[in-house]
TORPAPA-788072 format. One record per residue (C-alpha): x, y, z; residue number from 0. Coordinates in Angstrom, 2 decimals. Layout:
TORPAPA-788072
<atom <X, Y, Z>, NUM>
...
//
This chain:
TORPAPA-788072
<atom <11.23, -85.56, -29.36>, 0>
<atom <10.35, -84.31, -25.91>, 1>
<atom <13.16, -82.61, -23.99>, 2>
<atom <14.45, -84.77, -21.21>, 3>
<atom <16.84, -84.48, -18.35>, 4>
<atom <18.78, -87.53, -17.26>, 5>
<atom <20.16, -87.61, -13.75>, 6>
<atom <22.26, -90.15, -11.93>, 7>
<atom <22.46, -90.82, -8.26>, 8>
<atom <24.02, -93.32, -5.95>, 9>
<atom <22.37, -94.93, -2.97>, 10>
<atom <23.73, -97.63, -0.73>, 11>
<atom <21.83, -99.80, 1.68>, 12>
<atom <22.92, -103.00, 3.39>, 13>
<atom <21.05, -106.23, 3.92>, 14>
<atom <21.73, -109.91, 4.29>, 15>
<atom <21.16, -111.84, 1.04>, 16>
<atom <17.99, -113.81, 0.44>, 17>
<atom <19.56, -116.46, -1.77>, 18>
<atom <22.87, -117.89, -2.90>, 19>
<atom <23.31, -118.83, -6.55>, 20>
<atom <25.75, -121.63, -7.29>, 21>
<atom <26.90, -122.65, -10.79>, 22>
<atom <27.64, -126.38, -10.90>, 23>
<atom <29.57, -127.65, -13.92>, 24>
<atom <30.29, -131.24, -14.88>, 25>
<atom <32.66, -131.98, -17.73>, 26>
<atom <34.68, -134.82, -19.16>, 27>
<atom <36.73, -135.65, -22.22>, 28>
<atom <36.95, -138.86, -24.24>, 29>
<atom <38.07, -140.15, -27.61>, 30>
<atom <34.52, -140.40, -29.00>, 31>
<atom <31.45, -138.21, -28.69>, 32>
<atom <29.38, -141.01, -27.17>, 33>
<atom <32.04, -141.80, -24.56>, 34>
<atom <32.37, -138.13, -23.57>, 35>
<atom <28.60, -137.77, -23.27>, 36>
<atom <28.29, -141.08, -21.42>, 37>
<atom <30.87, -140.31, -18.73>, 38>
<atom <29.46, -136.81, -18.26>, 39>
<atom <25.99, -138.32, -17.86>, 40>
<atom <27.33, -140.64, -15.13>, 41>
<atom <28.84, -137.66, -13.31>, 42>
<atom <25.60, -135.71, -13.75>, 43>
<atom <23.60, -138.55, -12.20>, 44>
<atom <25.80, -138.46, -9.08>, 45>
<atom <25.65, -134.67, -8.84>, 46>
<atom <21.87, -134.65, -9.37>, 47>
<atom <21.51, -137.12, -6.49>, 48>
<atom <23.42, -134.73, -4.20>, 49>
<atom <21.21, -131.84, -5.29>, 50>
<atom <18.11, -133.95, -4.66>, 51>
<atom <19.38, -134.76, -1.13>, 52>
<atom <19.47, -131.01, -0.41>, 53>
<atom <16.12, -130.19, -2.04>, 54>
<atom <14.78, -128.63, 1.17>, 55>
<atom <17.47, -125.95, 1.02>, 56>
<atom <17.00, -125.23, -2.69>, 57>
<atom <14.45, -122.92, -4.29>, 58>
<atom <15.19, -123.63, -7.96>, 59>
<atom <17.46, -125.74, -10.20>, 60>
<atom <18.00, -124.75, -13.85>, 61>
<atom <20.04, -126.56, -16.49>, 62>
<atom <21.80, -123.65, -18.16>, 63>
<atom <23.92, -125.49, -20.74>, 64>
<atom <24.53, -128.95, -22.15>, 65>
<atom <27.36, -129.07, -24.68>, 66>
<atom <29.22, -131.79, -26.58>, 67>
<atom <31.89, -130.50, -28.92>, 68>
<atom <35.08, -131.72, -30.61>, 69>
<atom <38.53, -130.97, -29.24>, 70>
<atom <41.00, -130.00, -31.90>, 71>
<atom <44.64, -129.18, -32.23>, 72>
<atom <46.39, -127.15, -34.92>, 73>
<atom <48.87, -129.32, -36.86>, 74>
<atom <50.62, -128.47, -40.09>, 75>
<atom <48.14, -125.78, -41.09>, 76>
<atom <44.91, -127.59, -40.24>, 77>
<atom <42.68, -128.52, -37.32>, 78>
<atom <42.97, -132.14, -36.29>, 79>
<atom <40.32, -133.67, -34.01>, 80>
<atom <41.91, -135.00, -30.81>, 81>
<atom <38.79, -136.05, -28.93>, 82>
<atom <35.49, -134.80, -27.56>, 83>
<atom <34.45, -132.75, -24.54>, 84>
<atom <31.01, -132.84, -22.93>, 85>
<atom <29.79, -130.53, -20.20>, 86>
<atom <26.65, -129.54, -18.36>, 87>
<atom <26.14, -126.41, -16.27>, 88>
<atom <23.37, -126.22, -13.71>, 89>
<atom <22.33, -123.15, -11.75>, 90>
<atom <21.23, -123.91, -8.19>, 91>
<atom <19.47, -121.26, -6.10>, 92>
<atom <19.87, -121.96, -2.38>, 93>
<atom <17.72, -120.28, 0.28>, 94>
<atom <18.80, -122.25, 3.39>, 95>
<atom <22.37, -121.05, 3.96>, 96>
<atom <22.96, -123.50, 6.81>, 97>
<atom <23.24, -126.28, 4.20>, 98>
<atom <25.22, -124.34, 1.59>, 99>
<atom <28.70, -125.50, 2.69>, 100>
<atom <27.66, -129.16, 2.75>, 101>
<atom <26.02, -128.86, -0.68>, 102>
<atom <29.16, -127.36, -2.22>, 103>
<atom <31.43, -129.99, -0.64>, 104>
<atom <29.19, -132.86, -1.75>, 105>
<atom <28.76, -131.74, -5.39>, 106>
<atom <32.53, -131.30, -5.67>, 107>
<atom <33.05, -134.78, -4.17>, 108>
<atom <30.58, -136.13, -6.75>, 109>
<atom <32.77, -134.78, -9.57>, 110>
<atom <31.51, -131.26, -10.29>, 111>
<atom <33.23, -127.90, -10.28>, 112>
<atom <31.47, -124.91, -8.73>, 113>
<atom <31.47, -121.15, -9.22>, 114>
<atom <29.98, -118.99, -6.52>, 115>
<atom <28.08, -118.61, -4.42>, 116>
<atom <26.79, -115.35, -5.85>, 117>
<atom <24.53, -113.54, -3.39>, 118>
<atom <21.17, -112.04, -4.35>, 119>
<atom <18.28, -110.14, -2.85>, 120>
<atom <14.67, -110.89, -3.71>, 121>
<atom <13.16, -108.26, -6.03>, 122>
<atom <10.61, -107.44, -3.29>, 123>
<atom <13.23, -106.90, -0.55>, 124>
<atom <12.58, -103.51, 1.13>, 125>
<atom <16.28, -102.62, 1.04>, 126>
<atom <16.03, -102.24, -2.76>, 127>
<atom <13.49, -99.45, -2.25>, 128>
<atom <15.72, -97.84, 0.35>, 129>
<atom <18.69, -97.83, -2.05>, 130>
<atom <16.51, -96.28, -4.77>, 131>
<atom <15.28, -93.62, -2.36>, 132>
<atom <18.85, -92.74, -1.40>, 133>
<atom <19.86, -92.61, -5.07>, 134>
<atom <16.98, -90.25, -5.80>, 135>
<atom <18.06, -88.01, -2.93>, 136>
<atom <21.60, -88.08, -4.30>, 137>
<atom <20.39, -86.77, -7.67>, 138>
<atom <19.19, -83.61, -5.97>, 139>
<atom <22.79, -83.07, -4.90>, 140>
<atom <24.45, -80.80, -2.43>, 141>
<atom <24.52, -77.73, -4.69>, 142>
<atom <20.91, -77.89, -5.82>, 143>
<atom <21.99, -80.34, -8.56>, 144>
<atom <18.72, -81.45, -10.11>, 145>
<atom <16.87, -78.19, -9.48>, 146>
<atom <19.77, -76.05, -10.70>, 147>
<atom <19.93, -78.10, -13.92>, 148>
<atom <16.17, -77.83, -14.45>, 149>
<atom <16.32, -74.06, -13.89>, 150>
<atom <19.23, -73.64, -16.34>, 151>
<atom <17.47, -75.66, -19.04>, 152>
<atom <14.27, -73.70, -18.51>, 153>
<atom <16.13, -70.38, -18.69>, 154>
<atom <15.37, -69.40, -15.08>, 155>
<atom <18.10, -67.69, -13.05>, 156>
<atom <18.54, -66.16, -9.65>, 157>
<atom <17.97, -67.33, -6.10>, 158>
<atom <14.91, -69.48, -5.62>, 159>
<atom <14.28, -69.85, -9.38>, 160>
<atom <13.09, -73.40, -8.91>, 161>
<atom <10.88, -72.45, -6.01>, 162>
<atom <13.27, -74.14, -3.60>, 163>
<atom <14.70, -71.85, -0.95>, 164>
<atom <18.36, -71.91, -0.02>, 165>
<atom <18.35, -73.17, 3.55>, 166>
<atom <20.62, -75.18, 5.71>, 167>
<atom <20.60, -78.82, 4.54>, 168>
<atom <19.58, -81.40, 7.12>, 169>
<atom <20.51, -84.56, 5.18>, 170>
<atom <23.24, -86.64, 6.80>, 171>
<atom <25.17, -87.30, 3.56>, 172>
<atom <25.37, -83.62, 2.56>, 173>
<atom <28.64, -81.84, 3.37>, 174>
<atom <26.82, -78.54, 3.91>, 175>
<atom <25.49, -79.69, 7.23>, 176>
<atom <29.01, -79.93, 8.59>, 177>
<atom <30.31, -76.74, 6.98>, 178>
<atom <27.29, -74.56, 7.76>, 179>
<atom <26.91, -73.59, 4.08>, 180>
<atom <23.52, -73.44, 2.41>, 181>
<atom <22.00, -75.97, 0.06>, 182>
<atom <19.21, -75.74, -2.50>, 183>
<atom <18.03, -79.22, -1.53>, 184>
<atom <14.36, -79.84, -1.13>, 185>
<atom <13.53, -79.84, 2.60>, 186>
//
């Protein structure tokens, strides 16, 4: 196995989200499986109509789960069936935030429960690259972190062992800049 060095860094960057993800769940209970499924289907039809009315604001709709299962209760040492529960969970990805509040209000009025919104960035958003860059800078660290570790593992010691000179750090997040101390950070 090749020797490896694992480093961790933290980088923070801010941006407005590109999409809101909303989980929409419809569920109902009934005495029989067919009744539970039937009433949930009726609710789903109403909720789907609301989602269709907001199609211009929505990027993607995914049915995540459709479940019909028995409800039971523990009595005298055994499970006794008390009815059936049916539910459907749909994931809705919204890109037009001006219609988000209306969409949530209308799906709830149609009989659904919601979780979210959960905010996301597109994978191609430039702020992701900025956060990665900052995290990579953080791995270098204020005391020569990455280079010091590489030198120690390689058996090199002494000033400038990694080929990086100890100079005043000019990175804004490094405490050395304020204290006037030196830093082995790559300039």
